[in-house]
N, C-alpha and C positions, 0 to 999 in steps of 0.2 A: 488232763489225765484223771483217771478213776481207779480206785483200788477196790478190789472185790475178794474178801476173804472167804475161808473156808467154814466159817461158823454159819449156823441156821440163819441168823438175822442178817448176814452180810453176803451170803453167797449168791443169792438170786438177783440178777442185774437186768433192769428194763430200761430199753432205749428212750421211753416216753419219761421216765424219771430223769434221765440224763438231760434230755431236751429242756426239762423244766429248771436246769441248773445252768451250765455253761456252754451248752451245745447248740443253742438257738440259732447261731450265726453261721453254721457250718454246713447249710444245705442238707439238712437231714431228710427233707422229702425229696431227695434225688438219689444219688449213688451210695450215701452213707450207710444206711441199714444194710444193704447188700455186701458192703465192704466189711462191716462188722461181723456179719453172718458168716462170710467166707473165712474171715480171721478166727472166729470161734471154731469153725469146722476144722481148719488146719490145726488149731491148738487142742483138737480132740475133746472140746467141751461139751457138756449136755445141753441140748437145745430144749427148752419148755414150750415155746410159742414162736411160730414163724409163719408169715403169710406172704404168698407171692403177689406180684402185680396183676392187674387185670389183663394185661398183654405183656408179651416177653419184651425184656428190656434190650437196648442196642449196646449197653456197656458191660454186660455180664451174661454168660451162657445161660439159657432157658433151663429152669429148675435150680439155679443157684442164687436167685435174687431174693430180696426181702424188703418188705415195705411197711411202713407205720403211718398212722392217722391220728389226729386228736380225737379223743372220744371213741376211738374205734380199734382197729387191729394194732398189736403191739409186737415186738420182738424181745423175747425173754430168754436168757440162758443161766445156767448154773455152773459156778465154779466148783466142780466136783472133785478137784484135786486136794491135797493135803496141805497145801500152802496157799498163802494170799497171792493174787495175780494183779498186775497193773496194765491198765488199757491205755495207750497213747494213740491219739488221733490227730490228724492235720488236714487242713483244706486250704488249697492254694488259689482257689477260684476256678480252677480248671478239673482238678481231681482230688479224690479222698485217699488217705491211707489210714490203716489201723494195725497197730503192733500190740500183742499180747505178751507181756513179759510174766514169767514164772519161774518155778524150781523144777527142773527136769531131774527126776528121780531115776528114771530109766529112758534111754534114747528110744524115739519112735519117729515115724513119719506118717503123713496122711495123703492118701490119694482120692480125689473126688472125681466121679465120673456119672454120666447120665444116659438115660435111654428114653427115646421118644416112644410112648405106648400108643397114642392115637393122634390122628390129625383131622382138623375139619376145614375144608377149604372155603375161602369166602366167596361171595357173590358179586357180581358187578350190577350196580343199578344206576338209573338215570333220574335226574329231577330237573323239571322244567325251570328255566331262568329266562324270563322275557327281556332281560336286559342284554342276552347274548343273540348274536345273529342266528339264522336258521342253520347254517353250517358249522357254527362254533360250538365246542365243547371244552370244558375246563375241569380238570381232575380236582374235586372238592375233599375227598377223604381217601387216604391210602388205605388199601385192603390188608389186613392181617390175618393169616391163617391161625385157626385155633389149635392149640396143642394140649396133650396131657403128657407130662414128663416126670419119670421117676428118677431120682437122684439116689446115689449110694456112696457110702464112706468106707474106705478100705484102709486099714491100719496096718502098719509094718513095725516090726522091732528093729533094734539097732542093726541086726544082721541081714535085714531085707526079707525076713519070714513074715508071712501073713499072720496077723493076730486075730483080726475079725474083717469081716466083709459083709455089711448089712445095709439094707434100704435105709435111706435117710428120710425122704419126704416126696409126696406125690404133689405135683404142681398142675393145676388146671387154668390154662389161659382161654379166655374168650375169643371168638372170631370177630372181626370187624370188616363189614362189607366195604368194598370200593364204591365209591359214589362219584358220578360225573354230573356237572351242571351243564345242561345242554339247552340251546335255543330252540330245538324241536325234538320232541320225543321220537325215538326210532321205532319204526313199525316192526311188529313180530312177524317177520317174513317166514321164519320157520315154521310157525304154527299154521300160517295160511298155506304153506307149500305141503304140509303133513295132511291138513284137511282135503286138499285137492287130490292127493295121492291115495287117501282112504276112499274118497268119493269115485275115483277111477276104478280101484279094486272092486268096490261094491257094485258098480255098473257092469263090470266084467264078470263078476260071480252071477248077477241076475241074468246076463245073456247066455252063459254056459247052462244055467239051469233049464232055460227055454230050449 
């Protein structure tokens, strides 16, 4: 558990600081930062620093993940309420959970939603592997589509009225090309076919001119 107070010296919390204490056995380089990020969003806390993964994660919607790294990116949030909060986390070897306890002065609820702004399709590539037969091919790398995702935070009051509806973060995920190991590199038949068609058109054009 971690307590985070409203005073300037206690309100800003960093996941890396937590890892340096009692959190190193909790799988922090997997779902944990994303779990805490979403918990902070649903608690309507201020997010100071957050980074998405290089590729979309399978355990959380694209645009709502978070990652940290030693000596690199961090996840930092601020307790901008008027009272201390307590963060309780757990990890059972399969899943993580994060609960934020605090003082509710006015009832509210938070809705998170995302919008895919741009996509970048991956390409399929082939690499020669002489250990394979000529007709064999093995999938070596699964292709991943590149994405740009915009997330939003919509806050309701206790009566269900919208208090705010603002952009939260922009997440840019890289594409990863699909790669097959093959015993024989495929011929680029399409290019040869296009060359033949262009040659036929050129010959036909020359005949018409004559």
